[in-house]
C-alpha positions in Angstrom: -8.9 -1.7 -22.2 -11.0 -3.8 -19.8 -9.1 -4.1 -16.5 -10.4 -6.4 -13.8 -10.4 -4.1 -10.8 -13.0 -3.1 -8.2 -15.7 -1.1 -9.8 -15.4 2.2 -7.9 -11.7 2.3 -8.6 -12.3 1.3 -12.2 -14.5 4.4 -12.6 -11.9 6.7 -11.2 -8.9 5.1 -13.0 -10.5 4.5 -16.3 -8.6 7.3 -18.1 -5.3 5.6 -17.2 -6.2 2.3 -19.0 -5.9 3.6 -22.5 -2.8 5.7 -22.0 0.3 4.5 -23.9 2.2 3.8 -20.7 -0.5 1.5 -19.4 -0.9 -0.4 -22.6 2.9 -0.9 -22.7 2.8 -1.9 -19.0 0.0 -4.4 -19.6 1.9 -6.0 -22.5 5.1 -6.2 -20.4 3.3 -7.7 -17.4 1.5 -10.3 -19.5 4.8 -11.4 -21.0 6.5 -11.6 -17.7 3.7 -13.8 -16.2 3.9 -16.1 -19.2 7.6 -16.6 -19.2 8.8 -16.1 -15.6 7.7 -16.6 -12.0 6.1 -13.3 -11.0 4.5 -12.3 -7.7 1.8 -11.8 -6.5 -0.5 -14.3 -8.3 -2.0 -12.5 -11.3 -5.5 -12.5 -9.9 -4.2 -10.6 -6.9 -2.3 -7.8 -8.7 -5.1 -5.3 -7.8 -6.0 -6.8 -4.4 -5.3 -3.6 -2.5 -8.0 -1.9 -4.6 -10.4 -4.8 -4.6 -10.3 -5.1 -0.8 -10.8 -1.3 -0.2 -13.2 0.5 -2.5 -12.5 4.1 -3.3 -15.2 5.6 -1.1 -14.3 3.4 1.8 -10.6 4.4 2.0 -9.7 6.2 5.2 -6.0 5.6 5.5 -3.4 5.0 2.8 -0.1 3.3 3.6 2.4 3.4 0.7 4.9 0.6 0.1 7.5 0.1 -2.6 7.2 -3.3 -4.4 5.8 -6.7 -3.5 7.7 -9.4 -1.6 9.6 -11.5 -4.0 9.9 -14.9 -2.3 7.4 -17.8 -2.6 4.0 -17.5 -0.9 4.6 -14.0 0.6 3.0 -11.4 -1.7 -0.8 -11.2 -2.0 -1.3 -7.7 -3.3 -1.2 -5.7 0.0 1.9 -3.8 1.0 3.8 -5.1 4.0 1.2 -8.0 4.3 1.9 -11.7 3.8 -0.4 -14.7 3.6 -1.5 -16.6 6.8 1.1 -19.2 7.7 4.0 -17.2 6.2 6.8 -16.0 8.5 6.3 -12.3 9.4 8.9 -10.3 7.5 11.3 -8.0 9.5 9.6 -4.7 8.4 6.2 -5.9 9.5 7.6 -7.2 12.7 8.8 -3.6 13.4 5.4 -2.3 12.4 3.8 -4.6 15.0 6.3 -3.6 17.6 5.5 0.1 17.1 1.7 -0.6 17.3 2.4 -2.5 20.6 4.4 0.4 22.0 2.0 3.0 20.7 -1.3 1.4 21.5 -0.5 -1.5 23.8 -2.0 -4.1 21.5 -0.6 -7.6 21.5 1.6 -8.6 18.6 -0.4 -10.8 16.1 0.9 -14.2 15.0 -0.2 -13.6 11.4 1.2 -11.1 9.0 -2.0 -11.0 7.0 -3.3 -7.4 7.0 -6.6 -8.0 5.2 -8.3 -7.0 8.5 -6.8 -3.5 8.0 -8.0 -3.3 4.4 -11.5 -4.2 5.4 -11.6 -1.2 7.7 -10.5 1.2 5.0 -6.7 1.0 5.0 -5.4 1.0 1.4 -2.2 -1.0 1.5 -0.7 0.3 -1.8 2.6 -0.7 -3.2 4.1 1.7 -5.8 4.9 -1.2 -8.0 2.3 -4.0 -8.2 4.3 -6.9 -9.5 7.8 -8.3 -9.2 9.9 -11.1 -10.6 10.8 -13.9 -8.1 13.9 -13.3 -6.1 14.6 -9.9 -7.8 13.5 -7.0 -5.7 12.6 -3.9 -7.7 12.7 -5.8 -11.0 9.4 -4.3 -12.3 10.2 -0.7 -11.2 10.2 1.9 -14.0 7.8 0.0 -16.2 4.7 2.1 -15.6 3.3 0.9 -12.3 4.5 4.1 -10.5 2.5 6.3 -12.9 -0.6 4.2 -12.3 -0.3 4.3 -8.5 0.5 8.0 -8.6 -2.9 8.4 -10.3 -4.6 6.5 -7.6 -3.0 8.6 -4.9 -3.9 11.8 -6.8 -7.6 10.8 -7.2 -7.8 10.2 -3.5 -6.0 13.4 -2.5 -8.1 15.5 -4.8 -11.6 13.9 -4.5 -11.7 12.8 -0.9 -11.4 14.8 2.4 -9.7 14.1 5.7 -7.7 11.0 4.7 -4.6 9.8 6.5 -1.5 9.2 4.3 1.2 7.2 6.0 4.6 7.6 4.2 7.5 5.6 5.6 10.9 6.2 4.0 12.1 8.6 1.2 10.5 6.6 -1.6 7.0 6.8 -0.2 7.4 10.4 0.8 8.3 11.3 -2.8 5.0 9.7 -3.9 3.1 11.9 -1.5 4.7 15.2 -2.3 1.6 16.6 -4.0 -0.9 15.8 -1.2 -2.6 18.9 0.2 -1.8 18.8 3.9 -4.7 21.3 4.6 -7.2 18.6 3.4 -5.5 15.5 4.7 -3.1 14.3 7.5 0.3 13.3 6.1 2.4 11.3 8.5 6.1 10.8 7.6 9.0 8.9 9.2 11.9 6.6 8.3 11.0 3.2 6.9 10.3 0.3 9.3 13.1 -1.8 7.7 15.6 -3.0 10.3 18.1 -0.8 8.4 16.3 2.4 9.3 13.6 1.7 12.0 15.9 3.0 14.8 16.3 6.3 13.0 12.8 7.5 13.9 10.3 4.9 12.8 10.1 3.5 16.4 8.3 6.1 18.5 6.6 7.8 15.5 3.1 7.0 17.1 1.6 7.0 13.6 -1.1 4.6 14.6 -2.5 6.6 17.5 -2.1 9.9 15.5 -4.1 8.4 12.6 -6.9 7.3 14.9 -7.0 10.6 16.7 -7.4 12.4 13.4 -10.1 10.0 12.1 -12.1 10.4 15.4 -11.7 14.2 15.3 -13.3 14.2 11.8 -16.2 12.0 12.9 -14.8 8.7 11.6 -14.2 5.3 13.2 -10.7 4.6 14.5 -8.8 1.7 12.9 -8.4 -1.4 15.0 -4.7 -1.9 14.3 
């Protein structure tokens, strides 16, 4: 099956495209886009991969599924398009960056600037039905994004995996912590941020690790 995804990722993920689960997933997603309102726009389903080629990944942030209200989702976890109100979880991420690194809080929730520096903003599920959070979970996306994480963990060295909340942490269970830095805390959602997300200093810790391994820090 020919999947329109960034070429380096295509080479690594090619074995997935002909597996039965992915064929079934593709048929399901096509039918959903044809008959319902689905986010993100179809051309942006693989935006996280397209913005951050395999060999340029330095940090992986794992989200759950795309935003499900109009104009928000554009294929990068936690990120929204310019001009869209910054969602509560991202507001809390910005607060932690401000407290951790002293950086001013941005006016835009568009995180493409992170992706261009090597931050893979990967949702576990890459599509969602409008107004129905979690509606495309359990259809096959999780197996596909597990494969992406597995390839990075097995074929790259000294990456930073940032796993907020139990869901993301389950997806990162197989990562070798001798080869990579794995940072875990509660989710930045207003429901859980005060249980340990605030004060986790993940952004400075990520940069310290990158610099220690001869890499550029991320301009968060």
